[in-house]
C-alpha positions as CSV (number, residue, x, y, z in Angstrom):
1,X,122.2,245.5,-60.8
2,X,122.6,247.5,-57.9
3,X,124.3,245.3,-55.5
4,X,126.7,242.1,-55.2
5,X,124.5,238.8,-54.7
6,X,125.3,236.3,-51.5
7,X,126.1,233.5,-52.8
8,X,127.1,229.6,-50.9
9,X,130.3,227.9,-51.4
10,X,131.0,224.0,-53.2
11,X,134.1,223.8,-51.2
12,X,133.0,222.0,-48.0
13,X,133.5,225.1,-45.9
14,X,129.3,226.3,-46.1
15,X,130.3,229.9,-46.2
16,X,128.3,232.7,-47.8
17,X,130.3,235.1,-50.2
18,X,128.8,238.0,-52.2
19,X,129.3,237.6,-56.5
20,X,130.7,240.4,-58.3
21,X,127.0,241.0,-59.5
22,X,127.4,244.9,-59.3
23,X,127.1,247.0,-62.5
24,X,126.0,243.6,-64.3
25,X,122.5,243.5,-66.5
26,X,119.7,242.0,-65.0
27,X,118.6,238.7,-66.4
28,X,115.8,238.1,-69.0
29,X,116.3,241.6,-69.9
30,X,117.5,241.9,-73.7
31,X,119.6,244.5,-74.6
32,X,117.4,245.7,-77.6
33,X,114.1,245.1,-79.2
34,X,112.0,245.9,-81.8
35,X,109.0,245.1,-83.6
36,X,107.5,246.3,-87.0
37,X,104.4,245.6,-88.8
38,X,102.6,246.5,-92.4
39,X,98.8,246.2,-92.7
40,X,96.3,246.0,-95.6
41,X,93.0,246.4,-95.5
42,X,90.3,247.5,-98.4
43,X,87.0,245.7,-96.4
44,X,87.0,242.6,-98.2
45,X,90.7,241.3,-98.6
46,X,93.3,242.0,-95.3
47,X,96.9,240.8,-94.9
48,X,99.4,241.8,-92.4
49,X,102.9,241.1,-91.5
50,X,105.4,241.4,-88.5
51,X,108.8,240.8,-87.0
52,X,110.0,241.2,-83.8
53,X,113.6,241.4,-82.5
54,X,115.0,240.5,-78.9
55,X,118.3,241.4,-78.4
56,X,121.0,238.8,-76.5
57,X,119.7,238.0,-72.6
58,X,122.2,237.1,-69.8
59,X,120.6,233.4,-68.1
60,X,123.4,234.5,-65.1
61,X,123.6,237.2,-62.4
62,X,127.2,236.9,-63.2
63,X,126.2,237.8,-67.2
64,X,128.9,234.4,-67.7
65,X,126.2,232.3,-70.0
66,X,123.8,234.3,-72.4
67,X,121.1,233.3,-74.9
68,X,121.8,234.9,-78.5
69,X,119.6,237.4,-80.0
70,X,116.6,236.3,-82.2
71,X,113.6,237.4,-84.6
72,X,110.4,236.0,-85.7
73,X,108.4,236.9,-88.6
74,X,104.9,236.2,-89.0
75,X,101.8,236.6,-91.8
76,X,98.1,236.7,-92.1
77,X,95.8,236.9,-95.1
78,X,92.0,236.6,-95.3
79,X,89.4,237.7,-96.9
80,X,85.3,238.9,-95.9
81,X,82.6,237.3,-97.4
82,X,79.1,239.6,-97.6
83,X,76.4,239.2,-95.1
84,X,75.1,235.5,-95.7
85,X,71.5,235.1,-94.1
86,X,72.2,234.9,-90.1
87,X,76.0,235.2,-90.4
88,X,77.1,238.9,-90.4
89,X,80.5,239.5,-92.1
90,X,82.0,235.7,-92.5
91,X,85.6,235.7,-93.3
92,X,88.3,233.3,-93.7
93,X,91.8,233.5,-92.3
94,X,95.0,232.1,-92.7
95,X,98.1,232.8,-90.1
96,X,101.5,231.9,-90.3
97,X,103.7,232.4,-87.4
98,X,107.3,231.9,-86.6
99,X,107.9,232.0,-90.1
100,X,111.6,231.6,-90.8
101,X,113.1,230.6,-87.0
102,X,112.8,227.5,-85.0
103,X,114.9,226.0,-82.9
104,X,116.1,229.1,-81.5
105,X,116.3,229.9,-77.4
106,X,113.1,232.1,-76.4
107,X,113.9,232.8,-72.8
108,X,115.9,231.2,-69.3
109,X,113.6,229.0,-67.5
110,X,115.9,228.1,-64.3
111,X,118.3,231.1,-64.0
112,X,121.0,231.0,-62.2
113,X,123.7,232.8,-60.0
114,X,126.6,231.5,-62.4
115,X,127.5,229.1,-65.0
116,X,131.2,228.5,-64.3
117,X,132.7,227.7,-61.4
118,X,134.6,230.8,-59.7
119,X,136.6,231.6,-56.8
120,X,135.8,234.5,-54.5
121,X,137.6,235.5,-51.7
122,X,139.5,231.9,-51.7
123,X,136.3,230.2,-51.4
124,X,134.8,227.8,-54.5
125,X,131.4,228.5,-56.1
126,X,129.9,226.2,-58.3
127,X,128.8,227.0,-61.7
128,X,126.2,225.4,-62.8
129,X,124.1,225.9,-66.3
130,X,120.9,227.2,-66.8
131,X,117.7,225.9,-68.7
132,X,116.2,227.1,-71.8
133,X,112.8,227.7,-73.2
134,X,113.1,226.9,-77.3
135,X,111.1,228.7,-79.4
136,X,108.0,227.6,-81.4
137,X,108.8,226.3,-85.2
138,X,106.7,227.4,-87.7
139,X,102.8,226.8,-87.6
140,X,100.4,227.8,-90.1
141,X,96.3,228.5,-88.7
142,X,93.4,228.5,-91.2
143,X,90.6,229.7,-89.1
144,X,87.1,231.2,-90.4
145,X,84.6,232.8,-88.1
146,X,81.6,235.4,-88.6
147,X,79.2,236.8,-86.4
148,X,75.5,236.8,-85.3
């Protein structure tokens, strides 16, 4: 962040102070992200696997609270049948979502200035805990599709 952020105080003085946020990492911006995938398709049988990594993210402008990094893994497998009557390329597919991770924090739903109370220029700025999104659990989806 390029500037300090103004915040109200909680000490009854109704004063606004500048929190020292200059140089801090912006909220909800991971330090590092990565994704990798592998797919196979021979025209009839197809399959795929992908992994996503999201690095640590701060949930306050003061960078005093964060969510840890997390990974998600997804896979799919399916089969394409030959044309049948009006059905063109009917297929069956199984998708497995979030195979190995559940209950992780996936983002911040209410960004705060600071999580811990702090004193700036003799004035107290009350801390407030951010709220978070919880990442989805495991899911399996079986689908049938065709063209006409």
